[in-house]
N, C-alpha and C positions, 0 to 999 in steps of 0.2 A: 504493499500499501505504497499511495505518496500520501507524501505531508498533509496534502488538501484531505484524505479517509482516515487521517487517524482517529484511532476507537476510543472514541469517547462512552463509559457508564451512565448511562441516562436509559428510556424502557424503552425500549425495543418490541414489533411484534416476532415473531415466529421467522417470516417472509424479508423482514431487515437482520438477525438477528445469522441468516442463512445469505445472507449477500454479504455480510463483511469475514464470515469463516465460507464464504466461497465456495456454494456449497447449494442442492437444493433443498427449494424447504420439506419436502420431503423426509427425506434425511435427518432435518434437524430435528424435525420430529421425534425420528427415530434416537438418534445421539439422547431428545432432554429427556426421554420415556424413563430410563431410572433414577433421574434426578427427582419424580411428580411428587415423590412423599417431600424430598424434604424445601422442593418449588412454593409447595403449596398454591393453592389458586391466585390467576389472574385476573386484573386489574379489566375488566372489557378484555381485551387481546393484546394487548401488553404487559410484561415482561416489567414489574420495576428493580427503579433499581439493586436493590437490596440481591433480586434473585437474578439479575446481569448480572452480579458479581459472584453465585452462588454458583452460574456455568460455568464463568472463567474460570475459580479454581476448579474444577471439574473437564472443562474442558481448554484451558488456558485460556491465552487472549487471542485475539484474529490478529493473519495476518504474518504471524511468526512460524 
C-alpha cells in the first residue's frame, strides 16, 4: 500500500476490510468466522474500532 492507502483503525464493513487485506469479501467472512464469539455483534454492517483491533491482532495489519 502506498501512503495514501495507509490503514487506519476505524469502523469498517466486511467489504472494506477485505479490500485492505486484498481478498474477496467471501474469504474475509470465512477468516472472521473463528473470531465470531470474540468479536461479538456488529453495529449495523460495521465492525467497531474495538472489533477491528481484535481482527488486526489475529490476522495482522493489512498490507504486510
